[in-house]
C-alpha positions, -999 to +999 in steps of 0.1 A: +000+000+000+013+034-009+014+060+019+017+097+012+029+119+040+024+156+032+046+166+062+076+152+044+074+178+016+074+216+022+040+231+012+012+252+025-001+220+042+027+225+068+014+260+077-022+247+081-010+218+101+009+241+124-023+262+131-044+231+136-020+219+163-014+252+180-035+255+213-037+293+209-051+291+174-074+263+184-094+289+204-109+299+170-133+271+159-139+288+125-101+289+118-099+253+128-127+242+104-112+264+077-078+247+079-094+212+078-113+224+047-081+238+031-061+205+036-091+187+022-089+208-010-052+202-014-055+165-009-084+163-033-063+180-060-035+155-054-058+126-055-074+139-087-040+132-104-046+095-098-079+093-115-086+080-150-096+107-176-114+108-209-115+133-237-146+153-243-153+181-269-168+214-258-181+243-279-164+276-271-176+310-285-149+307-312-147+270-320-144+236-304-119+224-278-109+190-268-108+188-229-103+161-203-127+151-175-125+124-149-138+090-161-140+076-126-172+077-106-162+091-073-179+085-040-167+108-012-174+092+022-170+108+056-171+097+092-193+120+113-189+145+130-153+157+128-151+148+091-176+173+080-153+203+073-126+180+059-153+165+036-163+200+025-128+207+013-128+175-008-163+183-021-151+218-033-130+200-058-149+167-064-181+187-069-196+160-091-190+132-066-216+112-049-215+113-011-217+088+017-218+094+055-211+070+083-217+076+120-190+059+141-182+067+177-164+054+207-185+039+235-163+037+266-167+008+290-175+014+327-139+009+339-107+020+324-099+035+290-111+007+269-139+013+244-159-002+215-163+016+182-200+015+171-215+023+137-251+035+140-259+053+107-250+048+071-261+067+040-244+058+008-249+052-029-237+021-046-199+017-045-197-011-070-168-004-094-164+032-082-135+051-066-141+055-029-125+084-011-129+078+026-119+108+047-116+114+085-093+140+101-078+116+127-064+081+121-055+070+156-059+033+161-075+027+127-105+008+141-131+035+133-118+037+097-120+000+093-155-003+107-166+026+084-151+008+054-167-025+063-201-008+067-196+009+033-189-025+016-225-034+022-231-009-007-207-027-031-170-032-038-151-002-050-125-004-078-101+019-060-098+033-025-082+065-012-081+069+026-073+105+037-065+118+072-051+151+085-031+135+113-023+098+116-004+077+141+022+051+131+000+024+147-030+036+128-011+036+095+001+000+101-035-010+110-049+004+077-021-015+059-033-047+075-070-043+071-075-026+037-068-042+003-032-030-004-034-034-041-062-008-046-057+015-016-037+046-012-033+063+022-029+101+023-018+118+056-012+155+064+012+143+091+022+110+108+029+111+145+047+084+165+021+070+189-013+070+206-017+074+244-037+053+269-069+071+258-062+062+221-055+098+212-026+106+188+005+121+204+014+149+199-016+151+176-040+180+179-066+169+204-103+161+197-110+173+162-148+171+166-147+192+198-124+218+184-145+222+152-180+221+168-177+224+206-175+200+235-201+172+235-218+159+266 
């Protein structure tokens, strides 16, 4: 499986990542959402280079022009709720894509830091033979991403898969490598951090992306 780490190459993603991580900038939820959106746009552009294209002819005011347009049928899938601004960035570029939404959350057990990941909601078109772009800002353990993917498979088998995260952990990356089909999956990460802590949060990471984007939940 190919893994692309944007942190390894100097670009504006580095600036947006810095602001997402900075506890002082995190006091501005709008700025936080905007930076998730921006990184989504940049990743969407890079992923667009991996699609298949077909030629089409269009009429201009002065003649005819042969242009290219994507031949792939793209389904853009997001894990709620933290994924919404990230999804919006992708949708700004993949504006003809179909959309899918999965609700996956952690349910902590009564004692300790252990939890189960539950999927309660799925809305998706058919994925059969299409290009699935599955986006979620945080790839910590990888279990939420895997469960979302398995839920989506009930709608068909995609021809290609692009998994995108803003911040991933090394354990999360290794988990995705083991549980997604390596021959058709590409993993895109804004940054890859070393570890997850006892609460399964990425370290140094950036905190809880959903809370920072939309406020603390009860």
